[in-house]
C-alpha positions as CSV (number, residue, x, y, z in Angstrom):
1,X,-38.4,-49.3,26.3
2,X,-37.4,-45.7,25.7
3,X,-38.8,-43.1,28.0
4,X,-39.6,-39.8,26.4
5,X,-37.6,-37.0,27.8
6,X,-38.1,-33.3,27.0
7,X,-35.3,-31.7,25.1
8,X,-33.4,-28.9,26.7
9,X,-34.2,-25.4,25.4
10,X,-32.0,-24.2,22.5
11,X,-29.7,-21.3,23.2
12,X,-29.8,-18.3,20.9
13,X,-26.4,-17.7,19.2
14,X,-24.3,-14.9,20.6
15,X,-24.1,-11.7,18.7
16,X,-20.6,-10.6,17.9
17,X,-21.2,-6.9,18.3
18,X,-23.5,-5.5,20.9
19,X,-24.5,-2.5,18.9
20,X,-22.7,-0.2,16.6
21,X,-18.9,-0.3,16.1
22,X,-16.9,2.6,17.4
23,X,-16.1,5.2,14.8
24,X,-12.5,5.7,15.9
25,X,-10.3,2.7,16.8
26,X,-7.9,3.8,19.6
27,X,-5.6,0.9,19.0
28,X,-4.9,1.9,15.4
29,X,-5.0,5.6,16.3
30,X,-8.0,6.2,14.2
31,X,-6.5,5.0,10.9
32,X,-7.5,1.9,8.9
33,X,-3.9,0.8,8.2
34,X,-2.2,2.0,11.4
35,X,-0.3,5.2,12.1
36,X,3.1,3.6,11.5
37,X,2.3,2.7,7.9
38,X,1.4,6.2,6.7
39,X,4.0,8.9,6.1
40,X,2.4,11.9,4.4
41,X,5.7,13.9,4.1
42,X,7.4,11.1,2.3
43,X,4.5,10.8,-0.2
44,X,4.5,14.5,-0.7
45,X,8.2,14.4,-1.5
46,X,7.7,11.6,-4.0
47,X,5.2,13.7,-5.8
48,X,8.0,16.2,-6.6
49,X,10.1,13.6,-8.4
50,X,9.7,12.6,-12.0
51,X,8.4,9.2,-13.1
52,X,10.9,6.5,-12.3
53,X,9.6,4.1,-15.1
54,X,9.8,6.9,-17.7
55,X,13.4,7.6,-16.8
56,X,14.3,3.9,-16.9
57,X,12.6,3.3,-20.3
58,X,13.9,6.6,-21.7
59,X,10.3,7.9,-22.4
60,X,9.0,11.4,-22.0
61,X,6.6,11.8,-19.1
62,X,3.3,13.2,-20.2
63,X,1.1,12.9,-17.1
64,X,1.6,14.2,-13.6
65,X,3.6,12.2,-11.0
66,X,1.6,9.8,-8.8
67,X,2.8,7.4,-6.1
68,X,2.7,3.7,-6.8
69,X,2.8,1.3,-3.8
70,X,4.9,-1.7,-4.7
71,X,3.4,-3.6,-1.7
72,X,-0.1,-2.4,-1.1
73,X,-0.9,-1.0,2.4
74,X,-3.8,-3.4,2.7
75,X,-1.3,-6.2,2.2
76,X,1.1,-5.0,4.9
77,X,3.0,-2.4,2.9
78,X,4.3,0.9,4.2
79,X,4.6,4.3,2.6
80,X,8.3,4.4,3.3
81,X,10.2,1.6,1.6
82,X,7.3,0.3,-0.5
83,X,6.4,3.0,-2.9
84,X,8.0,5.0,-5.8
85,X,7.0,7.8,-8.2
86,X,5.2,6.9,-11.5
87,X,3.3,8.9,-14.0
88,X,-0.5,8.3,-14.5
89,X,0.1,6.4,-17.7
90,X,2.4,3.8,-16.1
91,X,0.2,3.5,-13.1
92,X,-2.8,2.8,-15.3
93,X,-0.7,0.3,-17.3
94,X,0.1,-1.5,-14.0
95,X,-3.4,-1.7,-12.6
96,X,-5.7,-1.7,-15.7
97,X,-3.9,-2.9,-18.8
98,X,-1.3,-5.5,-17.6
99,X,-1.8,-6.2,-14.0
100,X,0.9,-5.9,-11.2
101,X,2.7,-9.2,-11.9
102,X,3.0,-8.8,-15.6
103,X,4.1,-5.2,-15.2
104,X,6.8,-6.1,-12.7
105,X,8.1,-8.8,-15.1
106,X,8.1,-6.4,-18.0
107,X,10.2,-3.9,-15.9
108,X,12.6,-6.7,-14.8
109,X,13.3,-7.6,-18.4
110,X,14.3,-3.9,-18.9
111,X,16.6,-4.1,-15.9
112,X,14.3,-2.0,-13.5
113,X,14.1,-3.3,-9.9
114,X,11.2,-1.9,-8.0
115,X,12.3,-3.1,-4.6
116,X,15.8,-1.7,-4.9
117,X,14.4,1.6,-6.1
118,X,12.0,1.8,-3.1
119,X,14.9,1.3,-0.7
120,X,17.1,3.8,-2.5
121,X,14.4,6.5,-2.4
122,X,14.1,6.1,1.4
123,X,17.8,6.7,1.9
124,X,17.6,9.7,-0.4
125,X,14.6,11.1,1.5
126,X,16.2,10.6,4.9
127,X,19.5,12.2,3.8
128,X,17.6,15.2,2.5
129,X,15.3,15.6,5.4
130,X,17.6,14.6,8.2
131,X,21.2,15.6,7.2
132,X,24.2,14.8,9.4
133,X,25.4,17.7,11.5
């Protein structure tokens, strides 16, 4: 014979946050992607350069220079070493028309290596900004 036994009271699930999240995260120094990933001076320097894709494809640049992140910051990319200058037309072609993978493949068939260019731009920037004595 089974004797009826009262069930223990159910616990309420714990809330993950006890109120509102803090506006400023001290660990990341208040930035969404961390302070070490952002270099505003390097990005400003890239804006002064012509479009690298236009130069490689021997096309006249018609729109202002923008900065293209080869590895997105949200995917672990940095400003230094992961971005290069492009015009607005090629940036739109990469993000809207073709997509990043197809655009990179198209550039590789033309002999344009985005990764090598990003590393070369960092060495150029550092040699200009921090010359040897």
